[in-house]
N, C-alpha and C positions, 0 to 999 in steps of 0.2 A: 525831453519834455520841459516846457517852460514853467516857471514858478507862477503860482496864482497871485493875482492882484486883489487886494481887499479895498472895496469902495464904500465910503460913507456918503449917503445922499441926504441933504437937508432940504426938504421939498417945501416950496411955498406956492402960492397961486400963480405967480408970474415967473418965478425963477427956481432953479435947482442948484444949490451949492454942493460941490462934490470934492472929496479928497480921496485919492487912490494911494495905497501904501503897499510896499513889499512885505513879506513875512517878517522881516527884521524891523519893520516900523518906519523905514525911510520912505519919504514922500516921492511918489512917481510923478504925479501931476495933481493939480487942484485948480479950482476955478468956479465959474458960474456959467450956467447955460439957461437959455429961455425955456420955460415950461410949456413947450408945444411939441407936437409930433415931429416937425421938420428938424428943429434944433436938437432934440433928444436923439433922433435917428442919426444925425451927423455925428453927435458926440459918441453914441454907442459904437459906431463903426470905427472911430479913431482910438477907442480904448484898447490898451494892450490886452492880449488874450492869454490864458483864460482869466476871467474876473468873476468875483463874487461880490454881491452888493447887499447893503442893508439900509433901510429907511424907516423912520417912525411912521406909525399909522396916523393919517390925517384925512381931512375931507377929500384930498386929491389922490389918495392912495390907489384906488381902483384902476383908473386908466393908465397911470404911469407904471404900475406893477405889470399889468397886462402887456403894455407896449415894450417894456425892457426885458421881460422874462426870456424871450427867445435869444437875446444877446448875451445873457449871463449864464455862467456855469450854475450859479445858485443865486436866488434873490429872496431876501428875508424881509418881512415886515415886522418891525420890533414893537413890542408893547410900550406905548409912550410913557405911561406912569412908572413902569418898572425901570425903564431906561433912565428916567430922571433920577431915580434913587441910586442907580449905579454911577451915573456920570455927573452927579451934582458938583457944581463949581461956581465960584464967584465970577470967574471970567467966562462970559457967555456971549457968543455971537455966532452967526451962521457958519463961518469957517471953522471955528473951534468945535461946534456941534458935529460938523461933517468929519472932522479928524477923530473925535471921540467915538463916533459910530464906526469908523474904519478900525479903530483900535479894539473896540468891543468885538467886532467880527473876527479880527486876527486872533484874539484870545479865546474865541468861542464862548463869549459871555453875553450873547444877545438873548434877552427874554423875548421869545417869539410870540407874536400875535397870530402869524400865519406864515408858512413857507412852502415853496415848491421847488423841487429839483427839476431843472430843464432836461429834456430828453436828449 
């Protein structure tokens, strides 16, 4: 059985910045993908399996959550205000945010706004 990959997703209107980590915290892959169904579908297919993901709740949460849920072992929507309290930092950018989300998921420290286990 393969080890689970933990993916932090920093979602914006036009892009999704992601960071995927192993259980030991080593980065498997990271980058940016366009925030559209075609690009996200291609990204989801190339992701190592199984993977769990986390993203903060934003205006764009709904369709991305629905679209990625069938590809993930588990997908969590984190409460944005509570995540800020946990991951407060002077160093802030999209890549760092994606890394912190992946780390919070690895450590089971994600304050959930909503979650669903895929079937």
